[in-house]
C-alpha positions in Angstrom: 114.9 -55.3 74.6 116.9 -55.2 77.7 120.3 -53.1 77.5 122.2 -52.8 80.9 118.5 -52.2 83.0 117.1 -50.0 80.0 114.2 -51.1 78.1 113.9 -49.9 74.6 110.2 -50.0 73.3 111.1 -49.8 69.2 108.2 -50.8 66.7 109.9 -52.7 63.8 109.0 -55.2 61.0 109.2 -58.6 62.0 111.4 -60.6 59.0 114.0 -62.9 59.0 116.3 -61.0 56.4 118.5 -64.5 55.7 115.5 -66.6 55.5 113.7 -63.9 53.1 116.9 -63.7 50.8 117.4 -67.5 50.5 113.3 -67.7 49.5 113.6 -64.8 47.1 116.6 -66.3 45.2 114.7 -69.4 45.2 111.6 -68.1 43.7 113.8 -66.3 40.7 115.6 -69.1 39.8 112.4 -71.4 39.8 110.8 -68.4 37.6 113.6 -68.7 35.2 112.9 -72.6 34.8 109.2 -72.2 34.6 109.6 -69.6 31.7 111.2 -72.2 29.5 109.0 -75.2 30.8 105.4 -73.3 30.5 106.1 -69.7 28.8 105.2 -66.1 29.8 101.6 -66.7 30.4 102.6 -69.2 33.4 105.1 -67.4 34.9 102.7 -64.3 35.2 100.5 -66.1 36.8 103.4 -67.5 39.0 104.8 -64.1 40.1 101.3 -63.1 41.2 101.1 -66.2 43.4 104.5 -65.7 44.7 103.6 -62.0 45.4 100.5 -63.4 47.3 102.3 -65.6 49.3 105.2 -63.0 50.3 102.3 -61.1 51.7 100.8 -63.7 53.5 104.3 -64.9 54.9 104.8 -61.3 56.1 101.5 -60.7 57.4 102.1 -64.2 59.8 105.4 -63.0 60.9 104.1 -60.1 62.6 101.6 -62.6 64.8 102.8 -63.5 68.3 103.4 -67.2 68.6 101.4 -67.1 71.8 98.3 -65.8 69.8 98.9 -68.3 67.2 98.8 -70.9 69.9 95.2 -69.6 71.2 93.8 -70.2 68.2 95.0 -73.4 67.1 92.3 -75.7 68.5 89.8 -73.8 66.5 91.7 -73.7 63.3 92.1 -77.9 64.0 88.1 -78.2 64.1 87.6 -75.9 61.4 90.2 -77.8 59.5 88.2 -81.2 60.5 85.2 -79.8 59.4 86.4 -78.3 55.8 87.7 -81.8 55.2 84.3 -83.4 56.0 82.9 -80.7 53.8 84.9 -82.2 50.9 82.7 -85.3 51.2 79.5 -83.6 50.7 80.1 -80.4 49.1 83.1 -81.3 47.1 83.6 -81.2 43.5 85.6 -83.6 41.4 88.4 -82.6 39.2 90.9 -85.6 37.7 89.2 -88.2 39.3 89.6 -86.9 43.1 87.3 -84.7 45.1 89.8 -82.4 47.0 88.6 -79.0 46.6 85.5 -77.0 48.1 84.2 -73.2 46.9 84.0 -70.9 49.4 83.8 -67.6 46.8 87.1 -69.1 45.6 88.2 -72.6 45.0 89.7 -74.0 48.1 91.8 -77.2 49.0 91.2 -77.9 52.8 94.1 -80.2 52.6 96.2 -77.4 52.0 95.2 -75.8 55.2 96.0 -79.3 57.5 99.3 -79.1 56.1 99.6 -76.3 58.7 97.3 -77.0 61.2 98.3 -80.4 62.1 102.0 -79.9 63.1 100.5 -76.7 64.9 97.8 -79.1 66.7 100.4 -81.3 68.0 102.5 -78.6 69.2 99.9 -77.1 70.9 98.9 -80.4 72.7 102.6 -80.9 74.0 102.8 -77.1 74.6 102.8 -77.5 78.8 103.3 -81.2 78.9 106.5 -83.1 80.4 108.7 -84.2 77.5 109.7 -87.1 76.1 106.0 -88.0 75.9 104.7 -91.0 77.3 102.8 -93.9 75.8 99.4 -92.1 76.4 100.3 -88.8 75.1 101.9 -90.4 72.1 98.3 -92.1 71.4 96.3 -89.1 71.7 98.6 -86.9 69.1 98.4 -90.3 66.8 94.5 -89.6 66.9 94.7 -86.0 66.2 96.8 -86.6 63.3 95.2 -89.8 62.0 91.7 -88.3 61.7 92.5 -85.6 59.0 94.9 -87.9 57.2 92.4 -90.7 56.8 90.1 -87.7 55.5 92.5 -86.5 53.2 93.4 -90.1 51.8 90.0 -91.1 51.1 89.6 -87.8 48.7 91.9 -89.8 47.4 95.0 -87.4 47.8 97.6 -90.1 48.6 100.8 -87.3 48.1 98.7 -84.7 50.6 98.0 -87.3 53.1 101.5 -88.4 53.2 103.0 -84.8 53.9 100.5 -84.2 56.5 101.1 -87.5 58.2 105.2 -86.8 58.1 104.5 -83.0 59.5 102.4 -84.6 62.4 105.5 -87.0 63.1 108.3 -84.4 62.9 106.4 -82.7 65.7 106.6 -85.9 67.6 110.2 -86.6 66.8 111.5 -83.2 67.8 109.3 -83.7 71.1 111.7 -86.6 71.9 110.1 -89.8 70.8 112.0 -92.8 71.9 114.0 -94.7 69.1 112.0 -98.0 70.5 108.5 -96.2 69.5 109.8 -94.8 66.1 111.0 -98.4 65.0 107.9 -100.1 66.8 106.2 -97.6 63.9 108.1 -98.6 61.4 107.7 -102.7 61.6 103.9 -101.9 62.1 103.8 -99.9 59.2 105.8 -102.4 56.9 103.3 -105.1 58.4 100.1 -102.9 57.5 101.3 -102.6 53.7 99.3 -105.9 52.3 96.1 -104.5 54.5 96.4 -101.1 52.6 97.0 -102.5 49.4 94.1 -105.1 49.4 91.3 -102.9 51.3 92.6 -98.7 50.9 94.6 -98.0 47.8 92.7 -97.3 44.7 93.6 -99.2 41.5 95.5 -96.1 40.1 97.6 -95.8 43.4 98.3 -99.4 43.1 99.2 -98.8 39.8 102.1 -96.1 40.7 103.5 -98.6 42.9 103.6 -101.3 40.2 104.8 -98.5 37.7 107.6 -97.5 40.4 108.8 -101.3 40.5 109.0 -101.8 36.7 108.2 -98.7 34.7 109.0 -100.6 31.4 106.2 -102.7 31.9 104.1 -100.2 30.1 106.6 -97.8 28.9 103.9 -96.1 26.3 101.6 -96.0 29.1 101.8 -95.8 32.7 105.5 -95.6 32.8 105.7 -93.0 30.3 106.2 -90.2 32.5 109.1 -91.6 34.4 111.2 -92.9 31.7 111.0 -89.4 30.1 111.9 -87.8 33.0 114.9 -89.9 33.8 115.7 -89.3 29.9 115.9 -85.8 30.4 117.8 -85.9 33.5 120.5 -88.5 32.0 120.8 -86.4 29.0 121.5 -82.6 30.8 124.8 -84.3 31.6 127.1 -81.8 33.7 126.1 -78.3 32.4 122.9 -79.1 30.7 121.6 -78.5 26.9 121.3 -74.6 27.7 118.2 -72.5 28.7 115.1 -73.6 26.6 117.0 -76.2 24.6 116.1 -79.4 26.6 114.7 -81.6 23.6 112.6 -83.5 26.4 110.4 -80.4 27.4 110.4 -78.6 24.1 109.2 -81.1 22.1 106.4 -82.2 24.8 107.9 -85.7 25.5 108.2 -84.8 29.3 104.6 -84.4 30.7 103.7 -82.0 33.6 106.7 -80.5 33.0 105.9 -77.1 34.6 104.3 -78.7 37.9 105.6 -82.2 39.0 108.4 -83.0 37.0 109.9 -79.1 36.6 113.1 -80.4 38.4 113.8 -82.8 35.4 113.3 -79.7 32.9 116.1 -78.0 35.0 118.3 -81.1 35.3 117.8 -81.4 31.3 118.8 -77.6 30.5 121.2 -76.9 33.2 122.5 -79.7 34.3 124.1 -81.2 37.1 125.6 -78.2 38.1 122.2 -76.4 37.6 120.8 -78.8 40.3 123.6 -78.2 42.7 122.9 -75.0 42.6 119.2 -75.3 43.4 120.1 -77.8 46.1 122.4 -75.5 47.9 119.4 -73.0 48.1 116.9 -75.2 49.5 119.8 -76.5 52.2 120.4 -72.8 53.1 116.5 -72.4 53.7 116.5 -75.7 55.6 119.2 -75.0 57.8 118.2 -71.4 58.5 114.9 -72.9 59.4 116.8 -75.4 61.9 118.7 -72.8 63.4 115.3 -70.6 63.9 114.0 -73.6 65.7 117.0 -73.7 67.8 116.6 -70.5 69.1 113.0 -70.8 69.8 112.1 -69.9 73.5 109.5 -72.7 74.5 108.2 -76.0 73.3 105.6 -74.8 71.3 107.9 -72.6 69.0 110.5 -75.1 68.8 108.0 -77.8 67.5 106.2 -75.7 64.9 109.4 -73.9 63.6 111.3 -77.7 63.4 108.4 -79.4 62.3 107.8 -77.0 59.2 111.1 -77.0 58.0 111.7 -80.5 58.0 108.1 -80.6 56.0 109.6 -78.6 53.5 112.3 -80.8 53.2 110.0 -83.5 52.7 108.5 -81.7 49.7 111.9 -81.6 48.3 113.2 -85.1 49.2 109.7 -86.8 47.6 109.9 -84.8 44.3 113.2 -85.6 43.7 112.9 -89.0 44.6 109.6 -89.0 42.6 111.2 -87.6 39.2 114.4 -89.8 39.2 112.3 -92.8 39.7 113.8 -93.5 43.5 110.4 -93.2 44.7 106.3 -94.0 43.6 104.9 -90.7 41.4 102.4 -89.3 43.9 101.9 -85.8 42.8 103.8 -83.5 45.4 105.2 -80.4 43.5 108.7 -79.0 44.0 108.5 -76.3 46.3 108.2 -72.5 45.1 109.3 -73.6 42.0 106.7 -75.9 40.6 103.8 -74.0 38.9 100.8 -74.0 41.7 98.7 -72.0 43.5 97.4 -72.9 47.1 100.5 -75.3 47.8 102.9 -72.0 47.3 100.2 -70.2 49.9 100.6 -73.0 52.1 104.5 -72.8 52.3 104.4 -69.1 52.4 102.4 -69.1 55.5 104.6 -71.8 57.2 107.4 -69.4 56.6 105.8 -66.6 58.1 105.3 -68.7 61.2 109.0 -69.6 61.2 109.7 -66.0 61.1 107.6 -65.3 63.5 109.1 -67.6 66.1 112.5 -66.4 65.2 111.6 -62.5 66.0 109.3 -62.5 68.8 111.7 -64.6 70.7 112.9 -63.1 74.3 116.3 -61.4 74.2 118.1 -60.3 77.2 121.3 -58.5 76.9 123.5 -57.2 79.7 
């Protein structure tokens, strides 16, 4: 830093303590809920994954954004190659081929959640903003190639998240509202084509179940019906920790992963959900503040896009478990039991910290 003409070179760890505090509080709250949903065995595994995620976050926070920008095109090429490798060397689990083994089981689509917004931000790094029609077309091509490969695995939830993360970069780059409205009209117009030629039968069933869960209340509609019962029965203060009947009697499926927010709603009520949402809001606002303090276009775009993508995780999961959105298998960030999704999220927070802590400060 520069103080009245004097330069001080002091080594320090690049950690944003506000963001760190909010994340640790969210993790702790999540572990309490997970204990009720899945027991001590899952909690121990989750602690290991969260600890690994924290290490990844802290390591990436030390990497200068300029170095990250230099690596971005190579990371994009690697991501595309890994997504292609899934079709040739991947193995199937629960009806989808999403994983490959490189010593450990690895899901390339998780890498895409980080690399795609990085790549589009890199593309706009030295370009005049707002983007013109030509640059919009190129950035959409950068985005659609991995989104299509992920959708064909099939993995609708992750393809949506990757698409949204890239579109957020475009939005933050100053995309004109006429293009945004035009894109929405095009998307709605293309829905029948997607339904007829691209969507799998189970994906169609999810949409039909979303529109009318009671048409198959003991089959495809069971998950959302039980989730709504759990949410409604929690009331204002909830039934108490480990006293949720839908969870403890195993009526609520996937209660440690996709539907863990339903567990929280039943046991801690509206008060518990409000506390959780306040923690999420604090993280999101801190991320957006960091984006506003970024020193250049690349840093501003990646910090803003990664923060807003984190918000989309929350929005989709909350809408999914309450019946406002179709069930697409998106976990509740840093609360649901999981592995690669935790690492991906924490890596994103590491990049956000790097943006803030490596900014140039000038004080007189």
